[in-house]
Phi, psi and omega in degrees: 000325179292325180291320182291323172303312178297325176293324174300312183290329178294312180297322175303312183300316180294322176297313183294316177302316180293325175302314179295322184290330181283359178280109182292345188241001186284318187242350188281136173270179186234150171243121184247021182272061182241135183263190183292337180274005181058040171261119183254107179263094182252022180289156178054037186258002180058032175286140179254347173224166180291120183287163172280131174229169179295139182288357176263006182291142180256331179227132179230112182252114181240028182291151174057051172239191180246033178288124181260341183199154176244123186266178180289339185254347183307319184249016186294139176082001176267058179295340182261359183295132185249330179224134182225128177236121175244020177304139170074033175256197179237036183295116180243339182226136178229120178298142182309330187256013191299319186259010188297334190264358184270070185291332187260008190286135179244338185229128176225127182234109180241024183287157177058053180235199180238035184280119183268346178210150182251137188244121182294346183286342178300326189253013187289337177253010186261059182287338181272359182300129176248332184225127181225131178236113177244017182299144173063045171243153185275040174268143183269344180211168179275356178112164179281334176253136181310122182285323190257028190299319187272356187272067188291338182259006187290134183238337183225117182228133176230127179216172177101176182172194183291340180264349182298120179236351188218132171229125181251156174294129182104349175300327183258024179297137184098342170278106186267329178205153182216140175272333182210125181232131177232126178232122179258104178231046184299334178245028181293132185242335182224125179219122175274124182303133182093001178302320174261355192273354183274353180273114180203132003283161188230121176278223180296137180236135180234124186236137168241105184229055185296312182292310182300327178294330183271323190245335187219073183295334177293321174297311183299327177295319178294321178294317180292326180296323185283335184249358182265121179228155179297330179263006183254115175302132180245123179243117178256131182241155171055045176265143176241092189262117181248304187238194181297323185297312186295350183258352185307320183299337175300338177290330173297318179289326177301319182298325183271010174059045178297143187245330177233118182236145177217145183238121173246136183059064185255130177243114194218140176267173177297320179298319182293323178299313183300317182297319184294317177298324182284327180293325177271015178304122177075354173291138181283049183284128183256334178226126178240120185230139178224118183236113179083069186247134176241115178261124183267348182264200179252004182084021184268090186247026187296327183302340179262012186292337185272356179285161182257112183240022182304336185279338184300118184251331183231131174232115184238123172231133179220147176062059183266132173240118181259117180295317185249068190295326182286346179254353188289131187272175186283159178287005183291337181289347179263018180307327182298340177243344176289345185279349185260318182301143170262343185226114176236132175230123174232102192244137177051051188235013179061026175285121183257345176194144169242109182311147181307323180298319179295321184293326178300324184294331183281058191287330181258010186295131177240332181232130185224115185236109178244032187289159179050048178237205188246028184288149174236179181297323184285315182283334171299321176298320177292320174301319181271013177057044179054035174074025185276004179070038182295313178279076186299335182262001184300131179245325191233125176230127177237110177239027182294153179071024176246169183275061183259137185234338184254116184287322178289339177292309185296320178299325181286328183292327189255001186300320181275001179276088191297351184244002187290127179244331182237129172224132179240111177235039179282169181051039181242189185263019187286124182246347179204168177218149183289174184284332181225142179219161175250133180228158172291142183299342183270354186295123181237330184238128181223127178241114178233040178283157180058040174256201175235034187287139177247338177225158176243141179236171177295006177300327179299137180292143182284346181277359181300140177246332181228127182228118174250103180241026178295152176058050164245204182233041183278136176254345175204168176215114182224084181211122179286123172228089187294337186260000182298130175245340173230134178229122181246118184231023185293150172073029178247206183236029184289135182264344182204168180284145177300144179304131182296333182289353173286334181232077185300343181243017182289126180254331182227126180234121181243117184219044178286160175049045170251201175256021180298134181243348174187162170205161183224185185292325179296322181298312186283329177298334180291343176263105191294333186233016183292137185238316186241128182237123173248091183231024176284179174064029177249171186269077186284138172268109185281073171284160176307319181295313187294314180296318179295314179303314185288320183281319181264340182270273184293328179291333183274002174109041176291169177291335179272136188253130173283095191284341178271002177088150180291337179295343182281347184262106185234142182287138172255329177211154003291172187302319189291348177251005185296132184085354181269133179304140182294326182298339182257356187288137177233113184253142185277165184287341175298321183278320187278321181249056185297315177301310178300317181297317177291328178295308183297319182295319181292323177296313179296318178293329176289317181299315183291324177295313178303311182298320176292324176295317180299318178297314184292328178287332179286329178270002180058034182289327181294326183291314187291325181289321181292320183293317182297321177293319179296310185301320181295321178294316181290326183292322181292320172297324179290328178291326180292322178298319182294320185297316176304317177292320178301318182293321180281349181080006185274151176272159176285134179255128179271104184279337187224147178285334183202146168256135190251115177254119184210162177280150181297337180282345176261007185304318188296325178288321176298313187285325184268340181236312188289309184295306181310318188290322181272316178279340183225068184291152182274136188280334179268022179295120182291332186277354182292138177279317179205178184290334183297325183289343183267003181293136184295146178255148177261122179251149176250116179246138187294331184296315186260332194246355175283141182283120182292151182083349176264155176295134190303324178291326171298320173300316184293314179294320182291324183293318180286331177289331182266005183237143179287329184225160172238126182252127175253115182268103184279135174192180177295325177299318183297316178304329181272358185264128176294315181293326178291327176292321172300311183297327179292310181293323177293326174297321181293325182290332181296342181292338185254009182280334181089355180260344179251134181242156180072195175268109183274345183261128177242131184256131177239119177270106183286337170220164185297126185202104183273170182294325181286340175286340180280133177298149191295339181292340174272062187294319187293315176300318178294329178288318179300312183293335172286323190251351184239138178285134179244155176261136175254131173291118186288141175284336178272124182294338179291337183261008182293321184298323176293322176303314183295321183294317183298313182302311177302310177304320178296312181293328176285313178056243186285342181299337179303326180282352179279349184263000000 
């Protein structure tokens, strides 16, 4: 009973766990790293399960995560997916229906995982699959059922790994042709002849057969026999060739007349090299390549000099390590095969010199690549036989990445190479060039990129069609090159485009990553034939002209094409636009039409100013401001006088009965009528009531009573302060007088001083003048005439006596009671 109970709980636990795992949304995280091209890059995301992404994704990269399995629901709905990568995870289980919905999948990468077995059900609906990578998984065979049976469109296939031990005939059933086949079978123990032989046509083949070449050469021979065809390039990796036995499989390839062979990560002895050459004796091998070679011998390969290697056209060697470098002999012993190749590359192999005698052997050489070695100016001269033109058919010379410093030296070494068209001297130590140099007349392509040049001189040949000066320290470029079609100047310090008239035939200009801040239509029009421009990644100043030109000119379909895309053109200044693509910049009219905006603004401001001035002039604002300022100054002087009187203890004396304000044009009436009548009254006046009314009055007149040398406004204020009343003689002349208006306004201000009581102003109308006849600008006078009784000078002489009595009474005012 207890065992049944335990079994029940175990099944229940498994069921609950499976229920949790079957929940598509319970544990899955999401990945939002998808761009506008629907490419989702979710690599290095530390995902433990396939994350959720948009079902519209076309490419999904899940490489280098910690995914351990793919369930049936992880990829459901991704019918549009074209490429899926699970490379570099820990995938050990894949549900049989995990890929059923991926009908459009063209590329699938399951390499470097933990798949111990392959299931043909994974691929049953992947009929559109063209590329499949199953490398480096721990499965020992491809399975009992043909895994690739339904993959009728498969063109690139990679399988195998350290655990692959068996390949049977029929494992690749369904695969009819391949452009590329990669098989890792370093520990392969069983191979049925024909397992790889049913694939035809077969493109490039890459094989890793380290173990079979050492312990089972028959198996290795069978594999090579199945994949070797004259037009199929054969690449062999991770070989350790010691003696004659390990080289025997090459005889199978030799029988199939292989033409292109390459070795990657090769470890070989002198005996093995000789045996390889013997095995390939008479075989029409046109290309022999070795990348990553370790030579254990001394280079004594004389035993192979009787072999026929006339067919070798290309010899490529890179990353060579010679263990016994001090015992290694010269390549002169390879003279039997050096006279045939037309293309030789010895790259990154620590070559410090190729003796002139060896150069003489390369009689058919057209292409020589000695890049990334230890050549100097001295050893280059030895290699080129001091410029005697030994390699007379040489067309391409690449000595980049060497310790070369003298520009004139390299020019002398190649002068007599009458067929040289391409010269690559990039990544060297050139810091300057002489004013003049000699070059072969056939030179068309020159690469001096990644050097240390600061200036350019006429040393450069005028025959150049392609010139690469990128990644130097150039600040300008002023050299006429009439035949130039391509000019590469990226990574320098140029401030502007070189003048186009220097290159009448230029079609491509690359000037990225300089200090260029702008260019315009005129700059490009100077290039008569320019088609492609690469000018992005510069420090562009986004002025209105540049932004408008880029957006409406080139973007709108000019003859010049921005080959690096508009996204490469980014603003560096002004600061508020920094980092913004030029194509998306929107500048206001205030910024772009500054002159017009300022002109219009100034015009509007001037118009408003004129209109305001006219309005203020019509309202007499200027007059009131001027008067107020004058009154304030005068008032300040008056206050100072009062303070002086207060400090001295003296009382203010009223010196005059009235201050008379009149126009200079009315002076005759004031002097002949007003003054005599008030200051010199007649004693026999019949209209007099008593003698008190005949008492003389003292009047203040500006002509006689103002102090000379004082400011006239101070005199007016002082006269008003020292007078009991102010008499205004009104007439048309009064209205026209500025000083009369001063006196009128000052008199009005005195009403608010607190020192004057009653009506201090007396109005005399010398001629008929109503309030409506007074202009509106005389607001104070109009107000006084509305609130103050005024006296009219009678036109009838008989009524003059009554006028004078009324005037005297008004002037005396309260003083009448004192008598």
